Residue frames relative to the residue before (quaternion, step in Angstrom):
aa qw qx qy qz dx dy dz
M 1.0000 0.0000 0.0000 0.0000 0.00 0.00 0.00
F 0.4449 -0.6699 0.5178 0.2917 3.65 -1.06 0.91
E 0.6582 -0.5391 0.3943 0.3473 3.42 -1.36 0.66
K 0.6523 0.5121 -0.3401 0.4433 3.63 0.87 -0.70
D 0.6181 0.5316 -0.3314 0.4750 3.57 1.15 -0.60
E 0.6248 0.5236 -0.3012 0.4948 3.59 1.04 -0.80
Q 0.6742 0.4961 -0.2846 0.4673 3.55 0.98 -0.78
E 0.6077 0.5503 -0.3092 0.4819 3.61 1.10 -0.72
I 0.6426 0.5353 -0.2757 0.4738 3.55 1.08 -1.00
L 0.6576 0.5091 -0.2662 0.4874 3.56 0.85 -1.20
T 0.6845 0.4967 -0.2979 0.4427 3.60 0.72 -1.07
Y 0.6365 0.5461 -0.3148 0.4443 3.61 1.08 -0.91
Y 0.7333 0.3872 -0.2318 0.5085 3.67 0.89 -0.90
D 0.6177 0.5205 -0.3774 0.4529 3.58 0.90 -0.49
G 0.6121 0.5516 -0.3156 0.4706 3.51 1.24 -0.58
G 0.5942 -0.6043 0.3944 0.3553 3.69 1.05 -0.05
A 0.2440 0.8005 -0.5230 0.1616 3.70 1.24 0.33
E 0.7607 0.3945 -0.2337 0.4594 3.75 0.87 -0.74
I 0.5701 0.5848 -0.4554 0.3543 3.57 1.07 -0.03
G 0.8149 0.1517 -0.1786 0.5302 3.51 -0.68 1.30
R 0.4961 0.7151 -0.4406 0.2199 3.55 1.00 -0.28
L 0.6716 0.4996 -0.2381 0.4927 3.51 1.27 -0.90
E 0.6374 0.5424 -0.2905 0.4638 3.53 1.34 -0.08
R 0.7571 0.3160 -0.1779 0.5433 3.62 1.29 0.00
G 0.8313 0.2293 -0.1175 0.4925 3.60 -1.18 0.41
I 0.7974 -0.2273 0.2180 0.5146 3.56 -1.16 -0.71
G 0.4812 0.6692 -0.4446 0.3506 3.61 1.23 -0.18
K 0.6066 0.6069 -0.3395 0.3853 3.53 1.22 -0.62
I 0.6768 0.4548 -0.2918 0.4999 3.51 1.10 -0.82
E 0.5920 0.5677 -0.3767 0.4305 3.57 1.08 -0.69
L 0.6745 0.5039 -0.2824 0.4599 3.54 0.97 -0.85
E 0.6901 0.4582 -0.3063 0.4691 3.60 0.77 -1.01
R 0.6986 0.4666 -0.2962 0.4545 3.63 0.76 -0.85
S 0.6125 0.5190 -0.3596 0.4757 3.65 0.95 -0.71
K 0.6415 0.5136 -0.3142 0.4753 3.61 0.85 -0.79
E 0.6069 0.5734 -0.3020 0.4601 3.52 0.97 -0.96
I 0.7455 0.4192 -0.2448 0.4568 3.56 0.68 -1.11
I 0.6020 0.5682 -0.3200 0.4607 3.58 1.23 -0.86
S 0.6301 0.5794 -0.3235 0.4033 3.50 0.90 -1.09
R 0.6124 0.5755 -0.3649 0.4008 3.62 1.04 -0.74
Y 0.7791 0.3790 -0.1773 0.4668 3.55 1.07 -0.56
V 0.5974 0.5616 -0.3390 0.4613 3.53 1.42 0.02
S 0.4408 -0.6932 0.5186 0.2373 3.57 -0.85 0.92
H 0.5522 -0.5880 0.4998 0.3154 3.46 -1.37 0.44
S 0.6770 0.4132 -0.2848 0.5384 3.55 1.19 -0.55
S 0.6864 -0.5326 0.3302 0.3690 3.51 -1.30 0.67
Q 0.0740 -0.7731 0.6298 -0.0139 3.56 -0.88 0.97
V 0.3796 -0.6709 0.5676 0.2891 3.62 -1.32 0.30
I 0.0786 -0.8335 0.5442 -0.0543 3.51 -0.65 1.37
Y 0.1663 -0.7863 0.5855 0.1062 3.53 -0.72 0.90
D 0.1441 -0.7863 0.5980 0.0580 3.60 -0.58 1.16
I 0.0381 -0.8511 0.5231 -0.0253 3.67 0.13 1.23
G 0.7770 0.1655 -0.1386 0.5913 3.51 -0.51 1.21
G 0.3791 0.8013 -0.3966 0.2388 3.52 1.31 0.40
G 0.4666 -0.7397 0.4001 0.2740 3.56 1.24 0.35
V 0.8269 -0.1898 0.1709 0.5010 3.47 -0.80 -1.06
G 0.6358 -0.6306 0.2977 0.3308 3.46 1.30 0.20
V 0.2846 0.7968 -0.5011 0.1817 3.54 1.29 0.35
Y 0.7029 0.4082 -0.2812 0.5100 3.70 0.86 -0.83
S 0.6089 0.5924 -0.3451 0.3991 3.60 0.97 -0.63
F 0.6801 0.4737 -0.2618 0.4945 3.53 1.08 -0.96
W 0.6244 0.5508 -0.3265 0.4474 3.50 1.05 -0.62
L 0.6983 0.4681 -0.2509 0.4799 3.45 1.02 -1.01
A 0.6339 0.5081 -0.3531 0.4641 3.56 1.09 -0.62
E 0.6038 0.5741 -0.3356 0.4396 3.54 1.14 -0.68
L 0.6638 0.5099 -0.2689 0.4765 3.48 1.35 -0.57
G 0.6087 -0.6364 0.2790 0.3830 3.42 1.44 -0.04
H 0.4460 0.7073 -0.3881 0.3875 3.46 1.52 0.29
E 0.3973 -0.6544 0.5639 0.3098 3.66 -1.18 0.40
V 0.0711 -0.8440 0.5303 -0.0381 3.51 -0.26 1.30
H 0.1142 -0.7588 0.6385 0.0594 3.56 -1.04 0.82
L 0.1838 -0.8013 0.5675 0.0461 3.58 -0.59 1.26
F 0.0319 -0.7746 0.6307 -0.0344 3.62 -0.89 1.05
D 0.1731 0.7836 -0.5943 0.0524 3.45 -1.08 0.73
L 0.5359 -0.6417 0.4306 0.3401 3.63 -1.00 0.55
S 0.6571 0.5146 -0.3004 0.4617 3.62 1.35 -0.62
P 0.3639 -0.7193 0.5379 0.2467 3.63 -0.64 0.97
Q 0.6467 0.5278 -0.3223 0.4464 3.57 1.02 -0.74
A 0.6029 0.5137 -0.3466 0.5025 3.67 1.07 -0.70
I 0.6971 0.4603 -0.3168 0.4492 3.68 0.73 -0.78
E 0.6340 0.5200 -0.3244 0.4715 3.56 1.11 -0.69
F 0.6012 0.5435 -0.3514 0.4687 3.56 1.05 -0.71
A 0.6649 0.5121 -0.2928 0.4581 3.50 0.89 -1.03
R 0.6397 0.5298 -0.3096 0.4628 3.59 0.97 -0.84
Q 0.6410 0.4934 -0.3047 0.5028 3.60 1.03 -0.69
Q 0.6845 0.5114 -0.3132 0.4146 3.53 0.89 -0.66
Q 0.5182 0.6587 -0.3883 0.3831 3.53 1.36 -0.37
R 0.5439 0.6502 -0.3900 0.3596 3.51 1.14 -0.39
S 0.7970 0.2448 -0.0912 0.5446 3.46 1.23 -0.69
K 0.6927 0.4282 -0.2432 0.5269 3.58 1.40 0.04
P 0.6641 -0.4495 0.3445 0.4880 3.64 -1.32 0.17
V 0.4970 -0.6715 0.4671 0.2896 3.56 -1.14 0.63
I 0.3350 -0.6947 0.6199 0.1447 3.45 -1.09 1.06
S 0.5770 -0.6728 0.3706 0.2775 3.58 -0.69 1.05
K 0.7687 -0.0877 0.0856 0.6278 3.42 1.07 -1.17
L 0.1347 -0.7820 0.6048 0.0680 3.42 -1.18 0.71
E 0.1015 0.8512 -0.5045 0.1028 3.65 -0.40 0.94
T 0.3713 -0.6723 0.5725 0.2870 3.49 -1.17 0.57
A 0.1434 0.8143 -0.5310 0.1854 3.56 -0.55 1.11
D 0.3976 -0.6659 0.5807 0.2477 3.54 -1.31 0.52
A 0.5061 -0.6758 0.4449 0.2987 3.64 -0.77 1.00
R 0.6495 0.5133 -0.3338 0.4508 3.64 1.12 -0.24
N 0.7807 0.2057 -0.0707 0.5858 3.50 1.30 -0.22
V 0.0929 0.8165 -0.5570 0.1199 3.55 0.33 1.37
H 0.3505 -0.7439 0.5371 0.1880 3.57 -0.84 1.07
R 0.4629 0.5870 -0.5551 0.3647 3.60 0.14 1.38
E 0.6244 -0.5762 0.4094 0.3326 3.47 -1.27 0.55
D 0.6508 -0.4981 0.4099 0.4004 3.54 -1.20 0.36
E 0.8719 -0.0342 -0.0290 0.4876 3.60 -1.12 0.78
S 0.3121 0.7573 -0.4826 0.3102 3.51 0.74 1.21
A 0.7056 0.4159 -0.2480 0.5174 3.65 1.24 -0.17
D 0.4115 -0.6688 0.5644 0.2547 3.59 -1.14 0.71
I 0.7941 0.1032 0.0008 0.5990 3.59 0.90 -0.91
V 0.0568 -0.7743 0.6273 0.0614 3.66 -1.02 0.65
L 0.1581 -0.7582 0.6279 0.0767 3.55 -0.86 1.01
L 0.0065 -0.7335 0.6787 0.0351 3.49 -1.16 0.80
M 0.0457 0.8833 -0.4631 0.0573 3.44 0.38 1.25
G 0.7640 0.3049 -0.1729 0.5416 3.58 1.32 0.24
P 0.6228 0.6216 -0.3642 0.3051 3.61 0.82 -0.93
L 0.6686 0.5232 -0.3386 0.4058 3.61 0.90 -0.87
Y 0.5197 0.6038 -0.4322 0.4226 3.60 1.22 -0.39
H 0.8577 0.3064 -0.0838 0.4042 3.47 0.49 -1.19
L 0.5439 0.5203 -0.4135 0.5124 3.57 1.34 0.35
T 0.1388 -0.8968 0.4152 0.0634 3.48 0.34 1.33
E 0.6777 0.3880 -0.3181 0.5375 3.61 1.25 -0.05
Q 0.5222 -0.6792 0.3845 0.3438 3.68 -0.83 0.86
H 0.6193 0.5164 -0.4052 0.4309 3.60 0.94 -0.47
E 0.6124 0.5123 -0.3707 0.4745 3.70 1.13 -0.30
R 0.6294 0.5186 -0.3169 0.4842 3.60 1.08 -0.78
I 0.6348 0.5188 -0.3629 0.4428 3.54 1.00 -0.75
K 0.5724 0.5878 -0.3585 0.4453 3.62 1.04 -0.86
A 0.7136 0.4327 -0.2950 0.4653 3.61 0.70 -1.11
L 0.6221 0.5305 -0.3351 0.4682 3.71 0.92 -0.75
Q 0.6932 0.4613 -0.2996 0.4658 3.60 0.83 -0.83
E 0.6268 0.5427 -0.3216 0.4574 3.59 1.07 -0.74
A 0.5958 0.5742 -0.3098 0.4684 3.49 1.14 -0.81
A 0.6613 0.5037 -0.2588 0.4919 3.44 0.97 -1.27
R 0.6407 0.5255 -0.3617 0.4272 3.67 0.77 -0.89
V 0.7565 0.3803 -0.2510 0.4691 3.73 0.62 -0.83
L 0.5705 0.5672 -0.4011 0.4380 3.68 1.22 -0.15
K 0.5138 -0.6156 0.5348 0.2664 3.46 -1.26 0.88
K 0.5535 -0.5494 0.4968 0.3808 3.59 -1.26 0.32
G 0.7664 0.2628 -0.2465 0.5318 3.51 -0.81 1.09
G 0.5237 0.6481 -0.3988 0.3830 3.61 1.38 -0.19
T 0.4050 -0.7229 0.5082 0.2346 3.56 -1.25 0.27
L 0.1869 -0.7663 0.6101 0.0753 3.51 -1.06 0.90
I 0.0967 -0.7917 0.6031 -0.0091 3.60 -0.77 1.17
T 0.0700 0.8029 -0.5913 0.0280 3.62 -0.62 0.86
S 0.3255 -0.7489 0.5611 0.1356 3.44 -1.05 0.91
A 0.0444 -0.7607 0.6475 0.0037 3.64 -1.21 0.72
I 0.3822 -0.6915 0.5675 0.2318 3.43 -1.34 0.62
S 0.4743 -0.7109 0.4347 0.2841 3.64 -0.79 0.84
R 0.5821 -0.6269 0.4346 0.2816 3.54 -1.03 0.83
F 0.7285 0.4492 -0.2173 0.4693 3.48 1.23 -0.61
G 0.3938 0.7859 -0.4080 0.2466 3.54 1.51 -0.16
S 0.6955 0.4625 -0.3067 0.4563 3.60 0.76 -0.92
L 0.6904 0.4706 -0.3237 0.4440 3.60 0.83 -0.74
L 0.6481 0.5059 -0.3305 0.4635 3.55 1.09 -0.69
W 0.6515 0.4956 -0.3428 0.4610 3.57 0.96 -0.74
G 0.6101 0.5526 -0.3550 0.4431 3.60 1.00 -0.69
L 0.6765 0.4790 -0.2760 0.4866 3.54 1.00 -0.80
S 0.6298 0.5780 -0.3187 0.4096 3.58 1.03 -0.73
V 0.7485 0.3757 -0.1737 0.5181 3.46 1.17 -0.84
Y 0.4380 0.7339 -0.4391 0.2772 3.53 1.35 -0.08
G 0.3953 0.7309 -0.5012 0.2415 3.61 -0.71 0.83
D 0.8035 -0.2895 0.1785 0.4885 3.58 -1.08 -0.21
H 0.7850 0.3313 -0.1527 0.5007 3.55 0.96 -0.86
N 0.7743 0.2033 -0.1535 0.5792 3.65 1.19 0.16
T 0.0004 0.8235 -0.5557 0.1141 3.49 -0.19 1.48
I 0.1593 0.8357 -0.5201 0.0755 3.63 1.11 0.60
V 0.6490 0.5600 -0.3391 0.3875 3.63 0.92 -0.69
E 0.6148 0.5442 -0.3031 0.4838 3.49 1.49 -0.30
E 0.5915 0.5398 -0.3679 0.4727 3.61 1.43 -0.08
D 0.4888 -0.6966 0.4557 0.2611 3.44 -0.87 1.24
V 0.6370 0.5547 -0.3566 0.3991 3.61 0.90 -0.78
F 0.6510 0.4969 -0.2977 0.4906 3.59 1.12 -0.83
M 0.6660 0.5167 -0.2884 0.4543 3.56 0.94 -0.80
D 0.6057 0.5273 -0.3419 0.4880 3.57 1.12 -0.73
M 0.6390 0.5453 -0.3215 0.4370 3.55 0.97 -0.82
V 0.6710 0.5262 -0.2327 0.4676 3.49 1.10 -1.04
R 0.6195 0.5526 -0.3186 0.4577 3.49 1.17 -0.83
Q 0.6491 0.4947 -0.2971 0.4956 3.57 0.97 -0.91
E 0.6051 0.5877 -0.3182 0.4328 3.64 0.86 -0.79
L 0.7219 0.4335 -0.2156 0.4944 3.43 0.88 -1.28
T 0.6195 0.5843 -0.3229 0.4129 3.61 1.10 -0.66
N 0.8455 -0.0050 0.1091 0.5226 3.50 0.65 -1.25
G 0.6013 -0.5883 0.3796 0.3851 3.66 1.19 0.13
Q 0.5894 0.6324 -0.3547 0.3560 3.54 1.18 -0.49
H 0.1532 -0.7926 0.5870 0.0617 3.69 -0.50 1.09
V 0.0910 0.7691 -0.6306 0.0510 3.62 -0.53 1.03
R 0.3588 -0.7659 0.5053 0.1713 3.51 -0.49 1.41
P 0.3881 -0.7241 0.5277 0.2157 3.51 -0.91 1.07
S 0.6174 -0.5658 0.4008 0.3714 3.56 -1.08 0.56
A 0.5917 0.6111 -0.3152 0.4209 3.54 1.28 -0.67
Y 0.7649 0.2760 -0.1219 0.5691 3.54 1.12 -0.51
P 0.0099 0.8581 -0.5126 -0.0299 3.71 0.58 1.10
S 0.6054 0.5765 -0.3615 0.4129 3.64 1.20 -0.19
F 0.5017 0.6769 -0.3929 0.3683 3.52 1.35 -0.37
I 0.6273 -0.5197 0.3879 0.4312 3.70 -1.15 0.41
A 0.5244 -0.6492 0.4523 0.3146 3.48 -1.12 0.69
R 0.8099 -0.3161 0.1894 0.4564 3.62 -1.33 0.17
S 0.1320 0.8065 -0.5563 0.1508 3.52 -0.61 1.15
Y 0.3534 -0.6571 0.6121 0.2619 3.39 -1.50 0.05
F 0.1775 -0.7893 0.5796 0.0979 3.57 -0.87 1.03
H 0.3349 -0.7844 0.4955 0.1647 3.58 -0.82 1.08
T 0.2228 -0.5727 0.7293 0.3009 3.57 -1.50 -0.07
P 0.6910 -0.4337 0.3801 0.4358 3.51 -1.39 0.31
A 0.6761 0.5314 -0.2940 0.4173 3.59 0.87 -0.95
A 0.6252 0.5271 -0.2898 0.4973 3.52 1.16 -0.92
L 0.6258 0.5370 -0.3168 0.4686 3.59 0.90 -0.77
R 0.6755 0.4655 -0.3011 0.4861 3.57 0.83 -0.91
A 0.6337 0.5578 -0.3238 0.4272 3.57 1.06 -0.78
D 0.6195 0.5403 -0.3206 0.4705 3.55 1.12 -0.74
W 0.6860 0.4619 -0.3122 0.4675 3.54 0.89 -0.84
Q 0.6252 0.5194 -0.3458 0.4688 3.62 1.07 -0.75
A 0.6429 0.5468 -0.3113 0.4368 3.60 0.94 -0.85
A 0.7001 0.4437 -0.2413 0.5047 3.50 1.26 -0.64
A 0.4595 -0.7026 0.4212 0.3432 3.53 1.31 0.25
L 0.4530 0.6322 -0.4968 0.3851 3.65 0.87 0.95
Q 0.6003 -0.5623 0.4185 0.3851 3.46 -1.22 0.58
E 0.5849 -0.6010 0.3916 0.3786 3.57 -1.22 0.58
P 0.3284 -0.7947 0.4695 0.2005 3.49 -0.71 1.01
R 0.4665 -0.5640 0.5582 0.3908 3.56 -1.35 -0.10
I 0.1462 -0.7861 0.5962 0.0717 3.50 -0.90 0.95
F 0.1617 -0.7911 0.5898 -0.0054 3.43 -1.05 1.16
G 0.3508 -0.6616 0.6128 0.2522 3.53 -1.08 0.78
V 0.3692 -0.7615 0.4889 0.2116 3.57 -0.71 1.05
E 0.8200 0.2274 -0.1447 0.5049 3.53 0.47 -1.09
G 0.2830 -0.7763 0.4976 0.2639 3.47 1.39 -0.37
P 0.7267 -0.4728 0.2468 0.4330 3.68 -1.16 -0.15
V 0.4650 0.7485 -0.4180 0.2210 3.63 1.25 -0.32
W 0.5849 0.6352 -0.3593 0.3540 3.60 1.13 -0.64
I 0.6789 0.4860 -0.3109 0.4542 3.56 1.18 -0.26
A 0.3969 0.7192 -0.4725 0.3193 3.47 1.39 0.00
P 0.5323 -0.6056 0.4814 0.3437 3.71 -1.09 0.83
G 0.8430 0.1578 -0.1429 0.4941 3.43 -1.01 0.96
F 0.1610 0.8355 -0.5069 0.1384 3.59 1.21 0.55
K 0.6982 0.4910 -0.3056 0.4220 3.59 0.79 -1.05
E 0.6603 0.5295 -0.2890 0.4473 3.48 1.00 -0.82
K 0.6508 0.5346 -0.2766 0.4627 3.50 1.06 -1.01
W 0.6396 0.5715 -0.3104 0.4097 3.50 1.00 -0.89
T 0.6594 0.5045 -0.3122 0.4617 3.60 1.13 -0.58
V 0.6397 0.4940 -0.3160 0.4969 3.62 1.18 -0.10
P 0.4525 -0.7403 0.4036 0.2904 3.65 -0.31 1.25
D 0.6616 0.4845 -0.3363 0.4632 3.73 0.86 -0.70
H 0.6517 0.5176 -0.3015 0.4652 3.50 0.85 -0.83
R 0.6401 0.5274 -0.3011 0.4706 3.51 0.99 -0.99
R 0.6777 0.4510 -0.3291 0.4785 3.70 0.73 -0.78
R 0.6340 0.5004 -0.3733 0.4565 3.64 0.93 -0.55
L 0.6422 0.5309 -0.3422 0.4343 3.59 0.92 -0.80
L 0.6624 0.4953 -0.2792 0.4879 3.51 1.01 -1.02
A 0.6571 0.5095 -0.3432 0.4368 3.64 0.86 -0.66
I 0.6234 0.5206 -0.3263 0.4837 3.55 1.15 -0.68
A 0.6586 0.4928 -0.3184 0.4712 3.59 0.92 -0.88
R 0.6397 0.5108 -0.3196 0.4772 3.60 0.97 -0.79
Q 0.6527 0.5416 -0.3343 0.4110 3.64 0.79 -0.82
V 0.7863 0.2620 -0.1709 0.5327 3.73 0.90 -0.79
E 0.2717 0.8117 -0.4970 0.1428 3.70 1.12 0.29
E 0.7849 0.3049 -0.1380 0.5214 3.53 1.10 -0.68
Q 0.4243 0.6936 -0.4707 0.3426 3.58 1.25 0.23
E 0.3951 -0.7680 0.4491 0.2287 3.60 -0.18 1.24
S 0.6898 0.5208 -0.3139 0.3928 3.60 0.92 -0.70
I 0.7425 0.3896 -0.1373 0.5273 3.46 1.39 -0.45
I 0.4468 0.7050 -0.4605 0.3020 3.65 1.20 -0.18
G 0.6239 0.6132 -0.2933 0.3856 3.48 1.05 -0.92
M 0.6128 0.5634 -0.3124 0.4577 3.53 1.27 -0.58
S 0.6142 0.5245 -0.3499 0.4745 3.61 1.24 -0.23
P 0.5269 -0.6699 0.4180 0.3145 3.59 -0.73 1.06
H 0.7747 0.1639 -0.0747 0.6061 3.60 1.10 -0.85
M 0.1106 -0.7364 0.6580 0.1119 3.47 -1.38 0.47
L 0.1858 -0.7452 0.6214 0.1548 3.51 -1.28 0.44
A 0.2516 -0.7465 0.6104 0.0829 3.46 -1.06 1.12
V 0.0129 -0.8177 0.5749 -0.0260 3.64 -0.61 0.97
G 0.1223 0.7839 -0.5997 0.1045 3.50 -0.96 1.02
T 0.3931 -0.7229 0.5307 0.2033 3.47 -1.33 0.31
K 0.4135 -0.7001 0.5204 0.2607 3.64 -0.89 0.79
P 0.3496 -0.7482 0.5068 0.2474 3.62 -0.52 1.01
């Protein structure tokens, strides 16, 4: 990755991009479904969990509240500082450190579960993603669980279509469609200057590309889950989500198709889950 790309990513997260993101819009279903999937692999007894690239600690605080020993790592000093400030009113995270996912200062086989909920987005070259995956595997105990998040290659296009209407015609803008065309071609997301609020320099996966990264890192083939599924594009999603019966139905639909290969790519986020032999 080029230095300017790393600086763009760091500036994006130091600016608070993750603060409150999972509390609004489709971030709400991303959070609830991610927790649901992660919960399937978390023991009721206390475990050591490394949340690598965990941002402001949303998943770390949740897991700490469940009684686990959680270590939060992130490249952004401001994200770590925000999490540290939040500890005044939230469950205590055991360790908070600024760290690169490719070099985590922990002993071999010291964690029961490792979360990589962000790094694979922003390591735009496969050899760098392999480093992060291998580092996660290094600190993971035998029999432990690795959970990695990825952004779908089709997310930008589907988002553009989901908001297309009389008041939002972004899919008619050439600069947006040029960005989408590159994403669809090779997975490389390059944020145009016209859209400064878009996510910083990234790599967007297909399910097959996500499996290929795990294979290249010499990891066992993971199970891949669509997190939000296709339900986020439903008309009136935000309003429906506020009604408990409707929310349960939307979650049930997302759950029903979570491993359907032909539809996983419609989910803005995917989770890959595997066990270290």
